[in-house]
N, C-alpha and C positions, 0 to 999 in steps of 0.2 A: 503492500498500500506507500501510495505517495501523499502527502498530509502536505497540504496549498497553503499558504495564507495570502487573501489577494486583499492591496490597502487599494480601497476608490475615494471618491470624493464626488463626483456626478456623474454623468450618462455616459459619458466616454467608457470611463473604468466596468459600470454597469452591462452596460452591453458586451462588454469583451466578457465578463464572468458568465454570464447571460451563457453565451456562445459555448463556452469549457462546460460550465455544467451539463451541456447537451449534448455533447459532442465529446468528451472525453471519456479513456478505460476507467470503467466502475470502480476498478479498486484506487480512484484519486479519491481523497477525499478534501473538499474547497470548502475556506470557511471567509468570510470577508469580515474589515474592519472599515467604519466608515470614519476617516479623517475629518478632520476641523475643519471649516470651510473659512475659515479667518483664523490667519495666524502670522506675528508678528514680524518685519523682515529679519529679524535676527533673532534665535531660543536659544537662550540661555542659559533653562531649564526643560528638559523635554521632559522631562517628569509629568511638568505643570501641563502637560497638553494629552496623555497614553491612560489607559486605565493600570489597572495595578499589573494585569496578567491579560495573557492572549490563549489561545488554544494552541496547541503544540503545531510545529511544523518543520518539514523539511525544505522546502520551499518557499520564498517571499516573493509575489509579484507588486509591483506597484503601478497602478493606469491614476494615478493622484494626479490633478489638474494646477500644482500650487507649487513652487517650486518650494517653499518652506519644506515640504512632508519630509522631504529629501535630508532635511537634516534630523529627522526622527526615525529614518529608515534603522538607522544601526542599533538605536536602543531596540527599536520591537524585535529586530533580528536576534537580537540578544535575548528579549525577552522569550518569544515565541521557539528559541531553539535552533532556528533555520541555518543549514550548513552551505547555502546559495541561497539569490537574488537577480531577478529579472526587472529592470528599470527603463523601460525606451525610452527614447527621447522623439518622439511623435511631434513635439512642439516645445520648439527653445524658451519660451516664457515658462513652460512647467519645469524645464529641465536644461539648463543654458549646459554648454559644453565646459567651462570648468568647472561649476558644478558637478556637475556626471564624474568629471574627474577626483576631483575631490573624496565624492560618494566610493569611488573604486578602493580610495588607500583607506578612506574608515574602514570599508569591508573590509580590505585585506587584515589592518589591526587585529579585528578581533575575528580571524581565519573563513570569514564568508568570504566565497568568491562572487562577485557581482560582474552581470555583463549588461550593456545600457547600448541594447542596438540601436540603430537612426537609419532610417526609420525601425518599426517593429517588426514589420514583414520581412525582414533580412536576416532573418536568427535562423540559422542554420545547426545542424548537430556537435558542429567542430567552429564556426566563425561568425561575425558579424558584422555590419559596416558602421563606419563612422561618420567617413568622407566617400566624396564619389571615387575616390583611389584606394581608399586604406580600408583593410580588413581586420579586426583583430582575432587571432587563434585563440582559442579557450578549451582548458580538458577539464569538465565537471560533471560526472554522469549524469544527476540529476537535471542541469538546465539542458544537457544531450538528451537525454530521455523525455522529457517534455517538450522538446524542439522536433522529435519524433514525430507527432501528433500537431502541434502549433507552430508557426513561423513562416520561414518564406514557402509561398506557393509552393506545391509540386504534386503533381497530373499524371495519368495518364491515358492518353486521350484516344479512342480509337474513331478511324474515320473509312466509310463507302468507302472502297477503293472507283469505284464505277462513278456515282456521284457524287462523288469530293464531299460531304457532307459529315460533319460530325454527328456521330450516331449516340458517344456513350463517354465518359468523362467521370472516370472511376478520382477523387478529392485521396491523393496520399497524403497529404501535407495540408493541413487548412490554417488559413491567417487568425489570428487572434480574434479578430470580430465577426469571422463568417463569410466578407468576402467572397472567401476562396470558392465554400460555397457555391454561395447565388451564382456567384460566374458559371462554374461549370452545369445548375441546372440550368443557364438561360442559353448556354451557347449550343445544346442540344435542338440537330437541324440545321445549323448555319453552316453553307459554304466556309470551304476550307480558307481560299481569297478574303474573305471578310471577315476571319476570324480575330486576329491581333486587335483591329481596330475597335472591334467589338468589344473585345476585351476592356479597353480602355474604358468606353463610352460604358458599362458594366461599373466598373470601378469607381469611377465615379457617380453614378446615381445609386450608387447601394445608401450609403455614401462613405466614405473613406475620412474618417477626421483625422488624418492627419493636416498638419498645417498647410494656409494656405498661401502663407507668406514666404517670401525667396528669402534661401538658408545659403548661409556665406559656402558652408563647406562644399554645398551640392551645386551653388548657383541656379536654384529650382527651387519649386515648393517640393516640401514632402509628400504632399499629396501626389503629384506629378513623377517623383522616384518612385513613391510605390507602385503608381498605376503601371510604370514601366517594367515592375519587377515580374506584376503580371501577365504583361504582353509580351514579354522577352520568352517565357518559361511558355506563353499556348505557341510564341511564332515558332520557340525550338520543337516544339512538339505536332506540330503541323506543315512543317517542312518539307517531309517527303511528298507532300502531296498539292504543295502550290504549282502552280502556273507564275511562270518567268516571263514577262512579254519581253520582245526584245525591239528597240530602234532600228531600222536599218536605215544607214544612211541617205541620204538624198528623197528618204522618205517624209512626210509628216504624220504618216502614220506608223501605231506600233506592229509587229508581223507577228504574229501567232508565233508564241514561245512551247518548250516543251514542257513536262512536269519534272518536277527535281526529283523525283523517286519512281 
């Protein structure tokens, strides 16, 4: 059994926890703690904002929408007994990059492995993103086990080779929020040539709750970064069945190409 404590503060966290509870393995036990909605700029005495005890947990998740909660997480980890933590950066206002680095240091001091995937749906069993080009490797069995089921979306797409339409999609790894399952359901019957673009639209319509402000580490919004993660995965899956049109020199219209697979 894996015991999980999820820290939430509003709808972003509630949505994630609802999806985890609906689709996690039966031997996972998920408890939640509602963080205070108002916290001071600097928290001198974390115990003033925490209960005397927490339910025992192996893994700590933080879906808080307030940067002050990061200062409480080491004490929460200590009180619940967690040895690992997943603290996403889906919005720099909730967890700025500098504070994320500090948090990892605080957690390391109490022997808790902490990962801060940016965006959250970049987490795999062995690494996560923090900038456009930087990936951080980690080695923590609890986080890796969790990331087998939730994190960077992973699909197994079945295509009808005659009609070149998607017939079935198995979600091998869902996103935390459930968007991967939604995308998979809506893509059934979609022509493979339209699938990547439709994936991006579906991701937006779900909707993704990652930040829509330009992030300095990516030069793009985290919502678009997340959407591209989905699109790239679907593109790779349908690549053998897509058609490529080639422009013939001197011609104003594309010449029909051949399938790539």
